[in-house]
C-alpha positions as CSV (number, residue, x, y, z in Angstrom):
1,M,-0.1,-0.1,0.1
2,N,3.0,2.7,0.7
3,N,4.6,1.7,-2.7
4,L,1.1,2.9,-4.5
5,Y,0.9,5.9,-2.2
6,T,3.9,6.7,-3.3
7,I,3.4,6.4,-6.9
8,K,0.3,8.4,-6.5
9,K,2.2,11.4,-5.2
10,I,5.0,11.2,-7.9
11,F,2.0,11.0,-10.2
12,D,0.1,14.0,-8.8
13,F,3.3,16.3,-8.8
14,F,3.8,15.4,-12.6
15,G,0.4,16.0,-13.3
16,Y,0.8,19.7,-11.7
17,F,4.3,20.2,-13.1
18,C,3.2,19.7,-16.6
19,G,-0.1,21.5,-16.0
20,Q,1.5,24.6,-14.8
21,Y,4.7,24.7,-16.0
22,K,4.7,23.4,-19.6
23,P,8.6,23.3,-20.5
24,T,9.6,23.6,-24.1
25,K,9.7,20.0,-24.7
26,F,11.6,19.7,-27.9
27,L,13.9,22.0,-26.9
28,S,14.8,20.2,-24.0
29,P,18.7,19.4,-24.2
30,M,18.8,15.8,-22.7
31,F,15.9,15.1,-25.1
32,I,17.8,16.4,-28.1
33,L,21.0,14.6,-26.7
34,M,19.3,11.4,-27.1
35,V,18.3,11.9,-30.7
36,V,21.8,12.9,-31.0
37,I,23.5,9.7,-29.7
38,F,21.0,7.5,-31.6
39,I,22.0,9.1,-34.9
40,L,25.7,8.5,-33.8
41,G,25.0,5.0,-33.2
42,Y,23.1,4.7,-36.5
43,T,25.9,6.3,-38.4
44,A,28.7,3.9,-37.0
45,I,26.5,0.9,-37.9
46,A,26.2,2.0,-41.2
47,L,29.4,3.0,-41.7
48,E,30.6,-0.4,-40.4
49,H,32.9,-1.1,-43.3
50,P,34.9,1.8,-43.5
51,L,35.3,2.7,-39.8
52,K,36.2,-1.3,-39.2
53,I,34.1,-1.2,-36.2
54,D,31.7,-4.2,-36.1
55,K,28.3,-3.2,-35.8
56,A,27.5,-5.1,-32.9
57,A,29.9,-3.1,-30.7
58,S,28.0,0.4,-31.9
59,A,24.7,-1.2,-31.1
60,L,25.4,-2.3,-27.9
61,L,26.9,1.0,-27.2
62,T,24.3,3.0,-28.4
63,G,22.0,0.9,-26.2
64,T,23.5,0.9,-22.9
65,I,24.3,4.4,-23.3
66,L,20.6,5.7,-24.0
67,W,19.6,3.7,-21.2
68,G,21.9,5.0,-18.7
69,L,21.3,8.6,-19.6
70,Y,17.7,8.0,-19.1
71,A,17.9,6.1,-15.8
72,L,20.4,9.4,-14.6
73,N,18.0,11.9,-16.0
74,S,15.0,10.3,-15.7
75,T,13.3,12.8,-13.4
76,G,13.6,15.5,-16.0
77,I,12.6,13.4,-18.8
78,L,9.6,12.0,-17.3
79,A,8.6,15.2,-16.7
80,L,8.0,16.6,-20.2
81,D,5.1,14.1,-19.9
82,L,5.8,12.5,-23.4
83,S,6.7,8.6,-22.6
84,P,3.5,6.6,-23.2
85,A,4.2,4.1,-20.7
86,W,4.4,6.8,-17.6
87,V,1.4,8.4,-18.8
88,A,-0.2,5.0,-18.8
89,A,1.1,4.1,-15.7
90,K,0.0,7.6,-14.4
91,S,-3.8,7.3,-15.7
92,M,-3.9,3.4,-14.2
93,S,-2.4,4.2,-10.7
94,H,-4.6,7.2,-10.3
95,D,-7.9,5.2,-11.1
96,I,-6.5,2.4,-8.6
97,M,-6.1,5.1,-5.9
98,E,-9.2,6.9,-6.3
99,F,-11.1,3.6,-5.9
100,I,-9.0,2.8,-2.6
101,Y,-8.9,6.4,-1.1
102,P,-11.8,8.5,-2.6
103,A,-11.3,11.1,-0.3
104,I,-8.0,11.9,-0.5
105,D,-6.8,15.7,-0.8
106,K,-4.1,16.1,-3.3
107,T,-2.9,18.9,-2.0
108,R,-1.1,16.8,0.8
109,F,1.3,15.6,-1.6
110,S,2.6,18.8,-2.7
111,K,5.7,18.8,-0.3
112,F,6.9,15.7,-2.2
113,W,9.1,17.3,-4.4
114,E,11.1,19.0,-1.5
115,D,12.0,15.2,-0.8
116,G,14.4,14.7,-4.0
117,A,15.9,11.6,-2.9
118,E,12.6,9.8,-2.5
119,L,11.3,11.1,-5.8
120,S,14.6,9.8,-7.6
121,H,14.6,6.4,-5.9
122,S,11.0,5.9,-7.0
123,V,11.1,7.2,-10.7
124,S,14.3,5.0,-10.8
125,H,12.2,1.9,-10.0
126,F,9.7,2.7,-12.9
127,V,12.7,3.1,-15.6
128,T,14.2,-0.1,-14.2
129,H,10.8,-1.7,-14.7
130,D,10.2,-0.6,-18.1
131,L,13.4,-1.7,-19.2
132,E,12.6,-5.5,-17.9
133,H,9.2,-4.7,-19.9
134,H,11.2,-4.1,-23.2
135,L,13.8,-6.9,-22.0
136,I,10.9,-9.7,-22.3
137,E,9.9,-8.5,-25.9
138,I,13.5,-8.3,-27.3
139,A,14.7,-11.6,-25.2
140,E,11.5,-13.5,-27.6
141,I,13.4,-12.3,-30.5
142,L,16.7,-13.2,-29.9
143,F,15.9,-16.8,-28.6
144,F,13.7,-17.3,-31.6
145,L,16.8,-16.1,-34.2
146,L,19.5,-18.1,-31.8
147,G,17.2,-21.2,-32.2
148,A,16.7,-20.6,-36.0
149,M,20.4,-20.1,-36.7
150,T,21.3,-22.9,-35.3
151,I,19.0,-25.5,-36.7
152,V,20.2,-24.0,-40.1
153,E,23.6,-24.2,-39.2
154,T,23.2,-28.0,-38.2
155,V,21.6,-29.1,-41.7
156,D,24.2,-27.1,-43.2
157,Q,27.0,-28.9,-41.2
158,H,25.7,-32.0,-42.3
159,Q,25.6,-30.9,-45.9
160,G,21.7,-31.1,-46.2
161,F,21.4,-28.3,-48.9
162,K,23.7,-29.3,-51.3
163,I,20.8,-32.2,-52.1
164,I,19.2,-28.9,-53.3
165,T,22.3,-27.2,-54.8
166,D,23.4,-30.4,-56.3
167,K,20.4,-30.3,-58.6
168,I,21.5,-27.5,-60.9
169,K,23.2,-27.9,-63.9
170,T,22.8,-25.4,-66.5
171,T,25.6,-23.0,-67.5
172,N,23.3,-20.5,-69.2
173,K,23.5,-16.8,-67.4
174,V,19.7,-16.2,-68.0
175,K,18.4,-19.3,-66.8
176,L,20.8,-19.9,-64.1
177,L,20.0,-16.7,-62.9
178,W,16.0,-17.4,-63.2
179,I,16.9,-20.5,-61.2
180,I,19.1,-19.2,-58.4
181,S,16.8,-16.3,-57.7
182,V,13.4,-18.3,-57.6
183,L,15.4,-21.0,-55.4
184,T,16.6,-18.1,-53.5
185,F,12.9,-16.5,-53.2
186,F,11.2,-19.7,-51.7
187,M,14.1,-21.0,-49.4
188,S,14.3,-17.5,-47.7
189,A,10.6,-17.9,-47.1
190,T,11.3,-21.3,-45.5
191,L,14.4,-20.3,-43.6
192,D,15.5,-16.7,-43.5
193,N,17.0,-14.2,-46.1
194,L,20.6,-14.2,-44.3
195,T,21.1,-17.8,-44.0
196,T,19.4,-18.3,-47.2
197,T,22.4,-15.5,-48.8
198,I,25.3,-17.5,-47.1
199,V,24.4,-21.0,-48.6
200,L,23.5,-19.4,-52.2
201,V,26.9,-17.4,-52.4
202,A,28.5,-20.5,-51.0
203,L,26.9,-22.3,-54.0
204,L,27.6,-19.5,-56.5
205,R,31.7,-20.3,-55.7
206,K,30.8,-23.5,-57.2
207,L,29.2,-22.5,-60.2
208,I,30.6,-19.2,-61.6
209,D,34.2,-18.7,-61.8
210,D,34.3,-14.8,-63.0
211,K,34.4,-12.7,-60.2
212,K,32.3,-9.6,-61.4
213,T,29.5,-12.2,-62.8
214,R,29.6,-13.7,-59.2
215,W,29.1,-10.4,-58.1
216,F,26.0,-9.7,-60.1
217,F,24.6,-13.3,-59.3
218,A,25.2,-12.4,-55.5
219,S,23.8,-9.4,-55.6
220,M,20.3,-10.6,-57.2
221,V,20.4,-13.3,-54.8
222,V,20.1,-10.5,-52.2
223,L,17.1,-8.9,-54.0
224,A,15.2,-12.5,-54.0
225,A,16.1,-13.1,-50.7
226,N,14.8,-10.2,-49.4
227,A,11.9,-10.4,-51.5
228,G,11.2,-14.0,-50.1
229,G,11.7,-13.2,-46.7
230,A,9.3,-10.4,-46.5
231,W,5.8,-12.5,-47.2
232,S,7.0,-15.0,-44.8
233,P,6.5,-14.9,-41.1
234,I,9.9,-16.6,-40.7
235,G,11.6,-15.5,-43.7
236,D,13.1,-12.3,-42.3
237,V,14.0,-10.6,-39.0
238,T,11.3,-7.7,-39.5
239,T,8.1,-10.3,-40.6
240,I,9.8,-12.3,-37.2
241,M,9.4,-9.2,-34.8
242,L,5.6,-8.0,-36.4
243,W,4.4,-11.7,-36.0
244,I,5.9,-11.9,-32.5
245,G,4.7,-8.7,-31.5
246,G,1.1,-9.6,-32.7
247,Q,0.7,-7.3,-35.7
248,I,0.4,-9.7,-38.5
249,T,-0.7,-13.2,-38.3
250,A,1.0,-15.9,-40.2
251,V,-1.7,-16.8,-43.1
252,N,-2.5,-13.1,-43.7
253,I,0.6,-12.2,-44.3
254,I,1.5,-14.8,-46.8
255,L,-1.8,-14.4,-48.7
256,Y,-1.4,-10.5,-49.0
257,V,2.3,-9.9,-49.5
258,I,3.5,-12.7,-51.5
259,L,2.5,-11.1,-54.8
260,P,4.0,-7.8,-54.3
261,S,7.0,-9.7,-53.1
262,L,7.2,-11.7,-55.8
263,T,6.7,-8.5,-58.5
264,T,10.0,-7.4,-56.7
265,M,11.7,-10.2,-57.7
266,I,10.2,-10.7,-61.3
267,V,10.7,-7.2,-62.5
268,P,14.8,-6.8,-62.1
269,L,15.2,-10.0,-63.5
270,V,12.8,-9.4,-66.7
271,I,15.1,-6.5,-67.0
272,V,18.3,-8.4,-66.7
273,S,17.2,-11.1,-69.1
274,F,17.0,-8.6,-72.2
275,T,20.6,-7.7,-71.6
276,M,22.4,-10.6,-70.0
277,K,23.9,-13.0,-72.6
278,G,26.6,-15.9,-72.7
279,E,27.3,-18.8,-70.9
280,V,28.9,-19.0,-67.2
281,Q,32.6,-20.7,-66.4
282,R,32.1,-23.2,-64.0
283,P,35.5,-22.8,-61.6
284,P,37.9,-25.7,-61.6
285,L,37.2,-28.9,-59.3
286,N,39.4,-28.5,-56.1
287,N,41.3,-32.0,-55.4
288,N,41.7,-30.9,-51.9
289,E,37.8,-31.0,-50.8
290,E,36.7,-31.5,-47.4
291,R,36.4,-35.5,-46.4
292,E,32.5,-35.6,-45.9
293,F,31.6,-36.8,-42.5
294,T,27.9,-37.4,-43.1
295,S,26.2,-40.0,-45.2
296,S,23.4,-39.7,-47.7
297,F,20.8,-40.7,-45.1
298,E,22.2,-38.4,-42.8
299,R,21.9,-35.4,-45.1
300,K,18.5,-36.1,-45.8
301,L,17.3,-36.7,-43.0
302,L,18.6,-33.6,-41.5
303,L,17.3,-31.5,-44.2
304,I,14.0,-33.0,-43.8
305,M,14.2,-32.3,-39.9
306,G,15.5,-28.6,-40.4
307,V,13.0,-27.5,-42.7
308,S,10.1,-29.2,-40.7
309,A,11.1,-27.9,-37.8
310,L,11.0,-24.1,-39.1
311,L,7.7,-24.6,-40.7
312,F,6.3,-26.4,-37.4
313,V,7.1,-23.1,-35.6
314,P,3.6,-21.5,-36.9
315,I,1.7,-24.4,-36.2
316,F,3.1,-24.9,-32.7
317,K,2.0,-21.2,-32.0
318,T,-1.3,-21.6,-33.2
319,V,-1.9,-24.8,-31.1
320,T,-0.4,-23.8,-27.8
321,H,-0.7,-19.7,-28.1
322,L,2.7,-19.9,-26.6
323,P,5.0,-17.4,-28.3
324,P,7.3,-18.2,-31.5
325,Y,10.4,-18.7,-30.0
326,M,9.0,-21.7,-27.7
327,G,8.2,-23.5,-31.3
328,M,11.6,-22.7,-32.4
329,L,13.2,-24.2,-29.2
330,F,11.0,-27.2,-29.3
331,G,12.5,-28.0,-32.8
332,L,16.1,-27.3,-32.0
333,G,15.7,-29.9,-29.2
334,V,14.1,-32.5,-31.3
335,I,17.3,-32.2,-33.5
336,W,19.6,-31.7,-31.0
337,L,18.4,-35.1,-29.4
338,V,18.4,-36.9,-32.9
339,T,22.2,-35.8,-33.8
340,E,23.4,-36.7,-30.0
341,I,21.8,-40.4,-30.6
342,L,23.0,-40.5,-34.4
343,H,26.5,-40.0,-33.8
344,R,27.2,-41.1,-30.3
345,N,29.1,-44.1,-31.9
346,K,31.4,-41.5,-34.0
347,P,34.7,-40.5,-33.2
348,L,35.0,-38.0,-31.0
349,Q,36.8,-35.5,-33.7
350,D,33.3,-36.2,-35.9
351,R,30.9,-36.1,-33.6
352,R,32.0,-32.3,-32.3
353,K,31.5,-31.2,-35.5
354,L,28.3,-32.6,-36.2
355,T,26.5,-32.3,-32.7
356,V,24.6,-29.1,-31.5
357,I,27.3,-28.6,-28.9
358,G,29.7,-28.2,-31.4
359,I,27.8,-26.4,-34.1
360,L,27.0,-23.7,-31.5
361,Q,30.6,-22.5,-31.8
362,K,29.7,-21.6,-35.5
363,V,26.5,-19.7,-34.9
364,D,26.8,-16.1,-35.6
365,V,26.8,-14.5,-32.1
366,P,27.6,-10.8,-33.0
367,T,24.4,-11.1,-35.0
368,I,22.6,-11.6,-31.6
369,F,24.5,-8.7,-30.0
370,F,23.6,-6.3,-32.7
371,F,20.1,-7.0,-32.2
372,L,19.9,-6.9,-28.3
373,G,21.7,-3.6,-29.0
374,I,19.8,-1.9,-31.6
375,L,16.6,-3.2,-30.2
376,S,17.4,-1.8,-26.6
377,A,18.2,1.6,-28.2
378,V,15.0,1.8,-30.0
379,A,13.1,0.5,-26.9
380,A,14.9,3.5,-24.9
381,L,13.6,6.2,-27.8
382,Q,10.2,4.6,-27.5
383,S,10.3,4.3,-23.6
384,M,11.2,8.6,-23.5
385,G,8.7,9.3,-26.0
386,H,10.8,10.0,-28.9
387,L,9.1,7.5,-31.4
388,D,5.6,9.0,-30.0
389,V,6.4,12.4,-31.3
390,L,7.6,11.3,-34.6
391,A,4.6,9.5,-34.9
392,K,2.3,12.5,-34.4
393,Y,4.8,14.4,-36.8
394,L,3.9,11.8,-39.6
395,D,0.2,11.9,-38.9
396,A,0.1,15.6,-39.1
397,N,2.4,16.0,-42.1
398,L,1.4,12.9,-44.1
399,H,-1.4,10.8,-42.7
400,N,-0.8,8.5,-45.1
401,I,-0.1,5.0,-44.5
402,Y,1.4,4.2,-48.3
403,A,3.4,7.3,-47.9
404,I,4.9,6.4,-44.7
405,N,5.7,3.0,-45.3
406,L,7.3,3.9,-48.6
407,I,9.5,6.2,-46.5
408,I,10.5,3.6,-44.1
409,G,11.4,1.4,-47.0
410,V,13.9,3.6,-48.7
411,L,15.5,4.5,-45.3
412,S,15.8,1.0,-44.4
413,A,18.4,1.0,-47.5
414,I,20.6,3.4,-45.9
415,V,20.4,2.1,-42.4
416,D,19.5,-1.4,-41.1
417,N,15.4,-2.2,-41.0
418,V,15.1,-4.0,-38.0
419,P,15.2,-0.6,-36.1
420,L,12.9,1.1,-38.4
421,V,10.5,-2.0,-37.9
422,A,11.0,-1.7,-34.1
423,G,10.5,2.0,-34.1
424,A,7.3,1.8,-36.2
425,M,6.0,-0.7,-33.6
426,G,6.5,1.6,-31.1
427,M,5.4,4.5,-32.8
428,Y,1.9,3.3,-33.5
429,P,0.0,1.0,-31.0
430,I,-2.3,-2.2,-32.4
431,A,-5.7,-0.7,-32.8
432,E,-8.6,-2.8,-31.2
433,A,-11.2,-4.8,-33.6
434,G,-13.8,-2.9,-35.1
435,T,-12.0,0.2,-35.4
436,V,-13.0,2.5,-38.3
437,G,-11.4,5.2,-40.2
438,Y,-7.7,6.0,-40.5
439,M,-6.9,3.8,-37.4
440,A,-8.7,0.7,-39.0
441,D,-5.6,0.4,-40.8
442,F,-3.3,-0.4,-37.8
443,M,-5.3,-3.4,-36.4
444,V,-4.2,-6.7,-36.4
445,D,-3.5,-7.8,-40.0
446,G,-4.2,-3.8,-40.9
447,T,-2.7,-2.6,-44.4
448,F,0.1,-0.5,-42.5
449,W,1.6,-3.6,-40.7
450,E,1.3,-5.8,-43.9
451,F,3.0,-3.2,-46.3
452,L,5.3,-2.4,-43.7
453,A,6.7,-6.0,-43.6
454,Y,6.9,-5.5,-47.6
455,C,8.6,-2.0,-47.7
456,A,10.9,-2.5,-44.8
457,G,11.8,-6.4,-46.1
458,T,12.5,-5.4,-49.8
459,G,13.6,-1.2,-49.5
460,G,16.7,-2.7,-47.6
461,S,18.2,-4.0,-51.5
462,I,18.1,-0.7,-52.9
463,L,21.8,-0.1,-51.3
464,I,23.9,-3.3,-50.1
465,I,24.3,-2.1,-46.6
466,G,20.3,-1.7,-46.0
467,S,19.7,-5.5,-45.1
468,A,21.3,-8.2,-43.2
469,A,21.4,-10.2,-46.6
470,G,23.3,-7.6,-48.4
471,V,26.0,-6.8,-45.6
472,A,26.4,-10.7,-45.8
473,A,26.8,-10.8,-49.4
474,M,29.2,-7.9,-49.2
475,G,31.4,-9.4,-46.9
476,L,31.6,-13.0,-48.1
477,E,32.4,-11.7,-51.9
478,K,33.9,-8.2,-51.0
479,I,31.3,-6.5,-53.5
480,D,32.2,-3.0,-53.8
481,F,29.8,-0.5,-52.6
482,I,30.1,2.0,-55.6
483,W,29.9,-0.8,-57.8
484,Y,26.3,-1.9,-56.2
485,M,25.1,1.1,-56.8
486,K,26.2,1.3,-60.5
487,K,24.6,-1.9,-61.3
488,I,22.3,-3.1,-59.0
489,S,20.7,0.0,-56.8
490,L,18.3,1.0,-60.1
491,L,17.0,-2.3,-60.6
492,A,16.3,-2.9,-56.9
493,L,14.4,0.3,-57.0
494,A,12.3,-0.5,-59.7
495,G,11.6,-3.7,-58.3
496,Y,10.6,-2.2,-55.1
497,L,8.3,0.4,-56.6
498,A,6.6,-2.0,-58.9
499,G,5.9,-4.6,-55.9
500,A,4.7,-1.5,-53.7
501,A,2.1,-0.8,-56.8
502,V,0.8,-4.0,-57.1
503,Y,0.3,-4.1,-53.0
504,Y,-1.5,-0.9,-53.5
505,F,-3.8,-2.0,-56.2
506,Q,-4.3,-5.4,-54.6
507,T,-5.6,-3.5,-51.5
508,Q,-7.9,-1.5,-53.6
509,L,-9.4,-4.3,-55.4
510,L,-10.0,-6.4,-52.5
511,G,-11.7,-3.4,-50.3
């Protein structure tokens, strides 16, 4: 009861403070400093390769610095009354206290401000609680990604993907490009765009000897991987975030976004088909190939199990109503158990390479830390009210969900699409079922969320640093940034706008 009494005193003070003093909210030095730090962190992430500083380090520093400054200056920041969580807590606490003490005299709390230590202590508890609330949502995404990455790495270590890639025999450039792109499109939807890009780039090294030709094919793989990931709830981190967050459902995102995504891939392919000619030169065979540690049966078994585990996740969520990461961890647990039994009689050296314990050492942990840092940074801006201010600005100046999402898509080509989607999720709450008018587009499976999944997923292809798939291809093949802009960016932009147009006319026809 004393805690409720203390919270009530805090809220009564800030209600008086914000109502009477009304500070110049947007000129608050600390409020602006937070934005500056976020932009600097973003810049460091975007310039990862020139700076030669891993983006995970920049993201972690950005997130922790923002929360640290928020905690140290929480009283002044919350006094601006821009934090949605703070406003909601005030309203809830006021209702509770009015119910318990209907005859409370609010003036008795006017002396509370004089006890600065008590106020600071209580507000810090609110900030800590807010951080813990965001951490739950972030952890769900991280565990999902960790489980998915481990499953895919396990399949790859067992050479399961070779079953697919070894079927490709043609050397005609146009035919090979269509085959690779279509394969990438559907593999990305089933697995994820980052892993699919890594697998397909490895395949291209076996199929194409010329570096510049391989660059072009790898870049088209990026376009197809991002397009394929946009329409699948498990194909891209951004769609995973929207799915886990409850903004979209698995069935609807597939039904309404697959056609625009397919258009995004097909338009650049059609353009290229009229200009590309000739055959690809296969690289010479390597006589020192790695010894195969798995049998044909084991490769097929792990491929089937890996794909089945990933496809089972939405079924698990639908049946149990538990978060998707639980389904992913269930699939990982089954594969872990099977590989332990499958390889228990093999030599220790082979067993370490094929069981999940050994494979976990190859999982891209820096990527996990990157997501942790950038999502924490976005959560800080959401808690302090920056994203709410941005949402109101966009509504006041655009008030058009198509224009807003197109801008987000183009921005995702400059910076990572994960924080952009996280920001949009923080800016706009999910509207209740039955909402009419402009806000109806923000209901579950509303037009805004579906178009956001498309734009954020495919817009990053315009520049090679705009998506995880692009960064992976750039790192693996050492693709030049300027070369990509000259050869690929306009193709990606054409596909992006064509797909957006298809989605727009699709929504108009379907009402």
